[in-house]
N, C-alpha and C positions, 0 to 999 in steps of 0.2 A: 877143484872149486876154490878160487882165490877170495880172500876176505875183502870186503869193501872198505873204503877209507873210514867209514863210520864204525864198522866192526873193529878195525885196528885201533881206532881212537878209544873206543869203549874198553877194549881189552887192556890197552896201556893204562887208561885211567884207573880201572879197577885193580890192576896189579900194583900200581903206585899207591892206591888207597890202602890196599892190604898191607904193603910194606910199612906205611905210616902207622897203621893200627898196631902192627906187631912191635914196632920200635916204641910207640907210646906205651904199650903194655909193659915192655921191658923196662922202660924208664920209671914207670910207676911202681914196679916191683922192686927195682934196685936204684932208689934215688941217691944213695950215698956214692955210687960209682961215678955219676956225672959230677957231683959236687967235689969229690976228691980229685978228679982228673981235671 
């Protein structure tokens, strides 16, 4: 069973959203890293 275009788009969107949330959490926990670099 192949995924429809909508399912692929939703999967991509949520995976990107998850990555953004993880990166945002990392930056909030370690603000000095981004400032010093």
